[in-house]
C-alpha positions in Angstrom: -50.3 -83.6 93.4 -48.8 -84.6 90.1 -45.8 -82.8 88.7 -45.0 -85.1 85.7 -47.1 -86.8 83.0 -45.7 -89.6 81.0 -47.7 -89.9 77.8 -47.9 -93.1 75.7 -48.0 -92.1 72.0 -49.6 -94.7 69.8 -53.4 -95.0 70.3 -53.3 -92.7 73.2 -52.3 -89.4 71.6 -51.9 -90.4 67.9 -54.3 -92.7 66.0 -51.9 -95.5 65.2 -54.5 -97.8 63.7 -55.3 -95.1 61.1 -51.6 -94.7 60.2 -51.2 -98.5 60.1 -54.2 -99.0 57.8 -53.2 -96.2 55.4 -49.5 -97.3 55.3 -50.3 -101.0 54.8 -52.7 -100.3 51.9 -50.2 -98.0 50.2 -47.3 -100.4 50.6 -49.1 -103.6 49.6 -50.5 -101.9 46.5 -47.1 -100.4 45.6 -45.4 -103.8 45.9 -48.2 -105.5 43.9 -48.8 -108.0 46.7 -52.5 -107.5 47.5 -55.3 -104.9 47.8 -56.0 -105.3 51.5 -59.5 -105.5 52.9 -60.5 -104.1 56.3 -60.7 -107.7 57.6 -57.2 -108.5 56.4 -55.8 -105.3 58.0 -57.5 -106.3 61.3 -55.8 -109.7 61.0 -52.5 -107.9 60.6 -53.1 -105.8 63.7 -53.7 -108.9 65.7 -50.5 -110.5 64.4 -48.6 -107.3 65.0 -49.9 -107.0 68.6 -48.8 -110.6 69.3 -45.3 -110.0 68.2 -45.0 -106.7 70.1 -46.3 -108.5 73.3 -43.5 -111.1 72.8 -41.0 -108.2 72.6 -42.4 -106.7 75.8 -42.0 -110.0 77.5 -38.3 -110.2 76.3 -39.0 -113.2 74.1 -37.5 -111.7 70.9 -35.6 -108.8 69.6 -37.1 -105.7 68.0 -35.6 -106.7 64.6 -37.3 -110.1 64.9 -40.6 -108.4 65.8 -40.5 -106.1 62.8 -39.6 -108.9 60.3 -41.6 -111.9 61.7 -44.9 -110.0 61.8 -44.8 -109.7 58.0 -43.7 -113.3 57.5 -46.7 -114.4 59.5 -49.0 -111.9 57.6 -47.8 -113.2 54.2 -48.6 -116.7 55.4 -52.0 -115.6 56.5 -52.7 -114.0 53.1 -51.2 -116.9 51.2 -48.8 -114.6 49.3 -45.0 -114.2 49.0 -43.0 -111.0 49.5 -39.8 -109.6 50.9 -40.6 -109.0 54.6 -37.6 -106.7 55.1 -38.4 -104.4 52.1 -42.1 -104.3 53.0 -41.4 -103.6 56.6 -39.0 -100.7 55.7 -41.6 -99.1 53.4 -44.4 -99.6 55.9 -42.4 -98.0 58.7 -41.5 -95.1 56.5 -45.2 -94.6 55.6 -46.5 -94.5 59.1 -45.2 -90.9 59.6 -47.2 -89.8 56.5 -50.5 -90.3 58.2 -51.1 -88.2 61.3 -54.4 -88.1 63.1 -54.9 -87.0 66.7 -56.9 -89.0 69.2 -59.7 -86.9 70.6 -58.0 -83.5 70.1 -55.0 -84.8 72.0 -52.8 -82.0 70.7 -55.1 -79.4 72.4 -55.2 -81.4 75.6 -51.4 -81.6 75.8 -51.0 -78.0 74.8 -53.5 -76.9 77.6 -51.4 -78.7 80.2 -48.0 -77.3 79.0 -46.4 -75.2 81.7 -48.5 -76.7 84.5 -46.9 -80.1 84.3 -43.7 -81.5 82.9 -44.9 -83.8 80.0 -42.8 -86.5 78.4 -43.5 -89.0 75.6 -42.7 -92.6 76.3 -42.9 -94.9 73.4 -41.7 -98.3 72.1 -41.8 -97.4 68.4 -38.9 -97.3 66.0 -36.7 -94.2 66.6 -36.8 -92.8 63.0 -40.6 -93.3 62.7 -41.5 -91.9 66.1 -39.2 -88.9 65.6 -40.9 -88.0 62.3 -44.4 -88.5 63.8 -43.6 -86.3 66.7 -42.3 -83.6 64.4 -45.2 -83.8 61.9 -47.8 -83.8 64.7 -46.2 -80.8 66.5 -45.8 -82.8 69.7 -42.1 -82.4 69.6 -42.7 -78.7 70.5 -45.1 -79.5 73.3 -43.2 -82.2 75.2 -40.4 -81.5 77.7 -38.7 -84.6 76.6 -39.1 -87.8 74.5 -38.0 -91.3 75.4 -38.0 -93.7 72.5 -37.1 -97.3 73.3 -34.6 -97.6 70.5 -32.6 -94.7 72.0 -33.1 -95.8 75.6 -32.0 -99.4 75.0 -34.9 -101.0 76.7 -38.6 -101.5 75.9 -41.7 -100.7 78.0 -42.7 -102.3 80.4 -39.1 -103.1 81.5 -38.1 -101.6 84.8 -34.8 -100.6 83.1 -36.8 -98.5 80.6 -38.8 -96.7 83.2 -35.8 -96.3 85.5 -33.9 -94.6 82.6 -36.9 -92.2 82.2 -37.0 -91.4 85.9 -33.3 -90.7 85.9 -33.7 -88.2 83.0 -36.7 -86.2 84.0 -37.1 -83.5 86.7 -36.4 -84.6 90.2 -39.6 -85.6 92.0 -41.2 -88.3 94.0 -42.7 -91.4 92.3 -46.1 -90.5 93.5 -45.9 -87.2 91.7 -45.5 -89.0 88.3 -48.5 -90.2 86.3 -48.2 -92.7 83.4 -51.1 -92.4 80.9 -51.5 -95.0 78.2 -53.9 -97.4 76.5 -51.8 -100.6 76.8 -52.2 -102.9 79.8 -49.1 -104.9 78.8 -46.8 -102.0 78.1 -47.9 -98.8 79.8 -49.9 -100.0 82.9 -47.6 -103.0 83.6 -44.6 -100.7 83.2 -46.0 -98.2 85.7 -46.7 -101.1 88.1 -43.2 -102.4 87.6 -41.5 -99.2 88.6 -44.1 -98.2 91.2 -45.6 -95.0 89.8 -49.3 -94.1 89.5 -51.0 -94.9 86.2 -54.1 -94.0 84.2 -55.5 -96.4 81.8 -57.0 -94.8 78.7 -59.7 -97.4 77.9 -62.1 -95.9 75.3 -63.5 -99.4 74.3 -64.3 -100.5 77.8 -61.9 -103.5 77.8 -61.5 -105.7 80.9 -58.4 -105.7 83.0 -57.7 -109.5 82.9 -54.0 -109.2 84.0 -54.7 -108.3 87.7 -52.8 -105.1 87.2 -53.1 -102.1 89.6 -55.0 -99.3 87.8 -55.2 -96.1 89.8 -57.4 -94.2 87.3 -59.4 -95.3 84.3 -60.8 -92.9 81.6 -62.9 -93.5 78.6 -62.4 -90.1 77.0 -59.0 -88.4 76.9 -60.5 -85.1 78.0 -61.4 -86.8 81.3 -57.7 -86.6 82.3 -58.3 -83.1 83.5 -60.5 -84.4 86.3 -57.8 -86.9 87.3 -55.2 -84.2 87.4 -57.5 -81.7 89.2 -59.8 -83.8 91.4 
């Protein structure tokens, strides 16, 4: 029986792609760089994901990730711009656009008191803190672990060991990691040896040979996992 739920934040509970799209369009318009199309934003998302995956593998620093994704995106667009200024404005804008994934706020609220629930996220500290506050999740969670504050990124064993050291005392098999990312959430759960639930609404294929204990297409299906 599970006692603890570790929730990923972006694209599990909060619609990060929506916030990304809105913030990118606002910032690129404000700086007079470009009026971005849906295809160009999709290209940015792919570039961004590549850089975050490099960070997860320990191949670069977070500062390099944040800056280099915009350098690559400028090159893709064939434009010039200040990657640091654009990145700062973009990050600030992310917290202005909150949209829940599948009534995730109601789901987390319905589980409050029955399980200890914690947010585990790799996002920037200032951005994620604002998003948690504006979404109301800060009042629903029993604790929040943001990689900037922890000092390590998911899927690092060091990150998850820090989390385990700072939550209620329980056995590993009583902890469930829920997230959409194979490379971050599921690999991290595999690395530390806790059960995991892959939120996979698009029906992606597990090509990494990772152990997946549960897989759900709808977030509301988590209730069946928790109460079989």
